[in-house]
N, C-alpha and C positions, 0 to 999 in steps of 0.2 A: 504494498500500500502505500500511497504516498505519505510525507512525513508530517503535514497534519493532523491526517487520519491517525499516526501511530502515535502522535501527542497527546489527542484526545482521548484513545484506548488506554494510554497512562494515567488520564484524570479519572477515567470511569473505573478503571481496575482499583485505585486508590479509594474511590468511593465504594466499590464493592467489599473491599477490604474492613468496611467499618461492620460488617456481620461478624466480625473476630474481636470480640470482647477485650483481650488483652491488647490490640490494635485502639480500640475505641475509647477505653477508659483512661489511659494515661494523658498527660497532659500535650505531651509531645509525640503522642503513637499516630496520631492522622497525619503531622509534616512529616515523621520518619518515614511512612509507607508509601506517602505520595511522592517524596523524592526518591524513593525505592523504584516504584512502580513506572514512574514518568522515566528515570533513566533506565531501567529494564526495557520500556518499550520502543527505546529511541538506539540503545546500545548496540544492537546487530548491524546498524547501518553507519557506524564509526568507520566502514570499511569505505565511505564516501571520501576519506581524507587520501586516498590512492589516485583522485583528480591530481593532487599537485604533483604527484610522481608523474603520470602521462596517461593519457586517456584509453592506451591500449590497456594500463594493466588496472585501470578502475574497473574497465569493461571486462575484464577478463575475471578479475575476481568479487566484484560487487554481488553480494549474495552467495558467495562462494561458502569460503571457511568460515565465515563471520556467522552464519547462518546453519552451522554444521551441529551433531549432537555435542561433540567437546564443546564448542563453542558457547552452546547453550547452558552448560553447566560452571564455564569457565564466567560467563557475563555476570550469572546470578551468584556466584562465589563473590567474584570482585565488587560487585557493587552492594551486596549484603555485608560483607567487611568492612567497607568505606561507612556505609550508613551507620552501622552497630558501633564503630568507634566515635562516631559523634552523638549517637542516642543509646549511651550505655545501661540506660534505665530497664529497655525494653528487650525480650528476650530474642537474642538474634534469628531463633529459626521460624518465630512469627514474621518477622520481616522479610528472612530468605524465603519465607512458601510463597509471600505475594509477589516479592522479586522475580523468582523463577517463572511464576504464572504468567506474569508480563512478557516475559523472554520467551515463552515457548507460543503466546499467543501472537507475537511479533513474529514469529517464524511462521505458523500455521497460516495465519490471515496472508500472507507473502505467496503462499504455494497456492492459495487459490486464483490468483491473478494469471497473467498470461506470461510474463517475465518469468516467474517460477524463482526457484532456489536450488542449491546443492544441500539441502537438507538433511539427504541421506549419508554425506561424507562421514567417517572413512571409509564406510561400507561400500558407497557407491560415488563416483564423481558425475554421475548423471544429471541432468537439470530436470527437475520435476516443477510445471505448471500444469494446474488443474484448470485453469481457462475459463471460471466460472464468474467471477467477481472482478469487476474493473478496478484498474490501480486507484482512483478515486470513486469511490460509490457516494453517491448525495444521502441516500436512505441512512446507510452506516454515519457516515459523518454528522448529518442533523440529528438523528436519534441520540447521539452522544451529547449533542450540543443543548439540546433540550430538556435531557436528564442533570447536565451537569447546573444549567440555568436553574433546574426545580433545586437543587441543593444548594447552591450559594442564596437563592433568594428565601430559605428556610420554609419552603413550602411542605416539605415532605422531608423524613429522614433519609439519609443514603442507605440504610438498611432496608427501606421499603425501594427505592428506586432502583437502586442498580441490579438486585437480584430479575426485577421485570424486564429491565432493558438487558441483560444479555440471556434470558430467557426469550424474548423477542427476535433477539441477534440470532443465536442459534435456529430459529425457527426461520428465518428470513434465507440463511446460509442453507438449510435442506432446502427449502423451496427451489433456492436458484440453481441447487445441485442436480434436481429431480427435473428443471425445465431444462438444464443443460444434456442431460442423460437423454430425455425424450426427444430433442431436437437432433440431437447425435444420431438419433436412430432412424429419424424420420426425413431429414433432408437429403441424404443419399438418393432415395426412392424419388424423389420430387424432381430430380435435376434430368430434362430430357438431354443434356449432353454428357452423359455420366459414361463413362470407358470402364473396359477392366481394368482391374486395378486401382482404378482412383481412389485417393484417400480424403477425407472432408475432417475441417477441423473448425468448429466454432470459438469464435473470440468475444469476449463480454464488451460491450459498449457503455458510455453512459445512462442509455435508455434501458429499461426493463423488455421494451418490445422488438428491438433492433440488436442483433448478433452479427457481428462480421463473420465472413465464411472464407476460408482457402482452401482450394483442390488441388490436390498433388498429385500429378498424373506421372506415370512410369516412365514418360519421354522428357523427362524434364522441362514440363510446362506447369506453371502455377496460373489458377484461376484465380480470380479475387473477388468476392461478391457480398452481398448483406441479406440476411431476412429480417423482414420488417413487415410487422403485423399480420402475417401468416403468408408471404409473399416471399419469394425466392430469386433475386435478380442479380445478375452477374455484372461488374462493373468494369472489368480489366483481365486481360490473359496477358502473362509474361513468358517467354520462351527464354530460358538460359543459355547463354553461349557455350560452345565447346570448342577452346582454342588453345594453344602452347602458352600463351601469355595468362588465361587463366589458372594453368597448373603451375605456371612460375610466382604467379601471385600468392600464393599458398605458402611460399616460404617467408612472406614478410609478417613481422609479428604484429601488425595492425590487422592484418587478414586472419592471422590465425586466433587473434582475442576474437575477432567478431564471428568468426565459424565455431568457436568455441561457447557459445551464448546463443546463438538461433539455431532452430530447427528447418527454417523457411529462406536458406540463402539462395540468392539467384545472382549470379556473374555476367557481365555482360563486357565486351571487349570494343573500344573504340581507336581505330588506326588514326595516327596522326604522323605530319613530316617529322617530328623527331622521337616516335616511338608509339606506345601503346598506353591508351588511358583504360584500365580495367578498374571496373565499379561494381560492387557487391552491394546488395539490398537486402532487407528483411523485407519481405512481402507481409509479414504481420501487420506492420505498421505502414498505413497509407492515408494519408492526410492532404486533402486537398488536390488531388493528382499528383501527390508525390510520395517518396518513399524516406522519409528522415533520418532513419538508421541507417548509416552506410559506411562501408570500408572502400577506400579509393587507392589506389596504388599508379603511380605515374612513372613508367618503366622507357628506356632509351630502347634502338632496335635490335639492340642484343639483350635486352630484357634485364637488364639494370635497373635497380630502381632509385628515383630521380629524388621521388616525393610522395608522401603517403598522409593518410588522415582516416581516422576512425570517428565515430560518435554520431552526433545527432546535431544535423543542420539543414536549413534549407535548399533548395536550387541554388538560388542567387548566392547566398553566404558561401556555401563550398566553392562554387566557381571563382568566386572573388578570393578566397583562403587559398585556393590552389594556384591561382595565378600569382598572387603576393608571395609564393613561398617556393615556387619552381624554379626560378630563374636566379 
């Protein structure tokens, strides 16, 4: 999820912790647990600091080891230790229980969106994305805001508000999962262009009624469409190139980082007077007829790299950046 949603989850879980009498009764109990749950809800995303090293390092590692089994325990232990040192009158295991819950919730809700995580490390380095909840879900965010406002206004006790909130959200996640599963079974049967071997992936959007659809064909062709209010419509078709420059680009660290995180890469080659422009796009992310998550490598005629980029950019900004840094 986005940073704002993780933050309100931290506040909400701090409110839920008030059902624990050991947390609710002491003078500093609510303060201690709020610090712990907010920190726990955001700690796994500290790998965002890798942006300062390079885009490739950030993209390759974001939601990787920091969201794994060992990291969950490590984050919870570190935050619990720091909070317990500051609030010695509160038993550390009570703080630790809620901090651990906050870290676990962070990782679990990230599994529900399209980017996914490497939550199964070290058992597996596979990226796991359930494609059920958009990275920013208005209902989840708004429900937290309402609950938090009811709490701070004194309208109701947190012991009453937050169990209801998380019971409601559990039902919401279950409903979205059921809808996703049913549509995943239904859509292939409704596609008149379906060919043997085609695979379909549903991706969530901000709307509850609209889903993006990616059709993957065995001939290296992707179909991008949408399911909106009971109708399937194809918007774009992309055929991936087969060229020696494509294979050569895979040796570059920016492309390797890109390929390590996307299950839907498509490479294109454009020959120039000075060499080749190889552009990889992630077909999951289509915005205003563009694919903003890209990796681009410029190579000379001998396929030696001249310049590269990986990350999120508009078409205009990408072209400007490459022109500025190539020569």
